[in-house]
Structure formats: C-alpha cells, structure tokens
C-alpha positions as CSV (number, residue, x, y, z in Angstrom):
1,X,32.3,38.0,30.4
2,X,34.8,35.4,29.2
3,X,32.7,33.1,30.4
4,X,29.6,33.9,28.7
5,X,31.6,33.7,25.6
6,X,33.0,30.4,26.4
7,X,29.2,29.1,27.3
8,X,28.0,30.5,24.1
9,X,30.6,28.8,22.1
10,X,30.2,25.6,24.0
11,X,26.5,25.7,23.2
12,X,27.0,26.6,19.4
13,X,28.9,23.7,19.2
14,X,26.7,21.5,20.7
15,X,24.0,22.6,18.2
16,X,25.9,22.4,15.3
17,X,26.9,18.5,16.7
18,X,23.1,18.0,16.9
19,X,22.2,19.1,13.7
20,X,25.2,17.2,12.0
21,X,23.7,13.7,13.6
22,X,20.3,14.6,12.8
23,X,21.4,14.8,9.1
24,X,23.4,12.0,9.4
25,X,20.6,10.1,10.7
26,X,18.0,11.3,8.0
27,X,20.9,10.5,5.2
28,X,20.9,6.8,6.9
29,X,16.9,6.7,6.8
30,X,17.1,7.9,3.1
31,X,19.9,4.9,2.2
32,X,17.9,2.2,3.7
33,X,14.8,3.3,2.0
34,X,16.7,3.4,-1.2
35,X,18.3,-0.4,-0.8
36,X,15.0,-1.7,0.0
37,X,13.2,0.1,-3.0
38,X,15.8,-2.4,-5.1
39,X,15.7,-5.2,-3.1
40,X,14.3,-8.5,-4.1
41,X,11.4,-9.7,-1.9
42,X,12.9,-12.5,-0.2
43,X,9.6,-14.4,0.5
44,X,8.1,-16.3,-2.0
45,X,4.4,-15.3,-2.9
46,X,3.2,-18.4,-0.8
47,X,0.0,-19.0,0.9
48,X,1.6,-18.8,3.9
49,X,3.5,-15.3,3.3
50,X,0.3,-14.0,2.0
51,X,-2.1,-15.3,5.0
52,X,0.9,-13.7,7.2
53,X,0.3,-10.6,5.0
54,X,-3.2,-10.3,5.3
55,X,-3.6,-10.7,9.3
56,X,-1.3,-8.0,9.5
57,X,-2.6,-5.7,7.3
58,X,-6.4,-6.2,8.7
59,X,-4.5,-4.8,11.8
60,X,-2.0,-2.3,10.6
61,X,-3.3,-0.9,7.3
62,X,-7.4,-1.8,6.5
63,X,-8.5,1.3,9.1
64,X,-7.0,3.7,6.2
65,X,-6.3,2.0,3.2
66,X,-9.7,-0.5,3.4
67,X,-9.9,-4.0,3.2
68,X,-9.3,-4.5,-0.7
69,X,-6.8,-1.8,-0.4
70,X,-9.0,0.7,-2.4
71,X,-7.9,3.6,0.2
72,X,-11.6,3.9,1.0
73,X,-10.8,2.9,5.1
74,X,-12.9,4.3,7.7
75,X,-10.2,6.1,9.5
76,X,-8.4,7.2,6.3
77,X,-11.8,9.2,5.3
78,X,-10.4,11.7,8.7
79,X,-7.3,11.6,6.9
80,X,-6.0,15.2,5.2
81,X,-3.7,13.3,2.8
82,X,-6.4,10.5,1.5
83,X,-4.5,7.1,1.6
84,X,-3.5,5.6,-1.6
85,X,-5.7,2.9,-3.1
86,X,-3.0,0.4,-3.5
87,X,-4.5,-1.8,-6.2
88,X,-3.6,1.2,-8.1
89,X,0.0,1.9,-6.9
90,X,1.0,-1.6,-7.3
91,X,0.4,-1.4,-10.7
92,X,2.8,0.8,-11.5
93,X,5.6,0.1,-8.9
94,X,7.9,-2.8,-8.0
95,X,7.7,-4.9,-4.6
96,X,10.6,-3.2,-3.4
97,X,9.5,0.2,-4.4
98,X,6.0,-0.8,-2.7
99,X,8.1,-2.2,0.5
100,X,10.0,1.0,1.1
101,X,6.9,3.1,1.4
102,X,5.3,0.7,3.9
103,X,8.8,0.5,6.0
104,X,9.5,4.5,6.3
105,X,6.4,6.3,4.9
106,X,5.3,7.9,2.1
107,X,7.2,11.1,1.4
108,X,5.3,14.5,1.6
109,X,2.7,12.4,3.9
110,X,3.7,12.8,7.5
111,X,0.2,10.8,8.1
112,X,1.5,7.8,6.9
113,X,3.3,6.0,9.8
114,X,6.8,4.4,9.5
115,X,6.0,0.8,10.0
116,X,9.9,-0.5,10.3
117,X,9.6,0.8,13.8
118,X,6.6,-1.5,14.5
119,X,7.0,-4.3,12.0
120,X,10.2,-6.2,11.4
121,X,11.4,-6.5,7.6
122,X,9.9,-9.9,7.2
123,X,6.4,-8.8,8.3
124,X,6.7,-5.9,6.0
125,X,7.5,-8.7,3.0
126,X,4.3,-10.6,4.1
127,X,2.4,-7.3,3.8
128,X,3.3,-6.4,0.4
129,X,2.4,-10.2,-0.9
130,X,-1.0,-9.8,0.3
131,X,-1.1,-6.6,-1.2
132,X,0.4,-7.8,-4.7
133,X,-1.8,-10.8,-4.4
134,X,-5.2,-8.8,-4.8
135,X,-4.0,-7.7,-8.0
136,X,-3.7,-4.1,-9.6
137,X,-7.2,-2.9,-10.8
138,X,-9.0,0.3,-10.2
139,X,-11.9,1.2,-7.5
140,X,-15.2,0.7,-9.5
141,X,-16.7,3.7,-10.1
142,X,-20.2,2.4,-10.1
143,X,-22.1,-0.2,-8.2
144,X,-24.5,-1.1,-11.4
145,X,-23.9,-4.8,-12.4
C-alpha cells in the first residue's frame, strides 16, 4: 500500500511538472509573438528582399493565400477556416503584426502553420516585404471591365 501511495504521489508530481513546463513554453511563445509584433522590420523593402520573399511566398503561402494574396489559393478552398485575404489584412496591420502571424500562426486558426519552425526570422521578414509590396487592396468583386 505504501508503494502504491508513493507511486501515485510521484506520478502526480510528474504531471504537475509537465503541466508547468508546457505552460511556461506557451508563455514563451506568446512573449516572442508579442515582441515580434512590435519589432521594426530589419530589412529594407529592397528589390532583393521582395524577390526573396516572393520565392518563399510562392513555395509556402500561395497554395492557400493565392498568388496575389487574396486568400483564393486552391489548397485554401479545402480548409475549414478560409485563408485570410492578405491584401486586406495588411491595410489594417503593421509589418510586425503580420510577421508575428506568419511566424507563430494565427490565433484561433490551427490550420495556419507556425512558420518559425521551418523559416528563419529573416525569411519571414522577406515574405512580409513581398506581401506589403503587393499593396493593400480588396479582392475585385467582378471581372467586368
């Protein structure tokens, strides 16, 4: 009986420790996301940065957000939560906020990848420069001239 009680106590302590570590990890991600939101873009919106961002965007983002950033990519049509129209999104957000969404995912949308796992922060800023170079506009509502 004493061994069973000790094992339960050890298990409970272990589970509490795991919960604390997991919670601390989430706090770190939230802090990193917040610090990126307020960060200044370290890369000038140069032709080189925009070009590098365009290459990464085409590979990682266009399938859902579409080539023009309107949220109309083919893979995006299969998602439960429609992809964001990035051109409308940037009209209302600063570069740092956009970069934080790319890096750490969109709150409330588990289908948006966390790109900080596969892209460097510099690459994320290049994507940010590319998307902002597209300009903030809404998707056309018709194809009539």
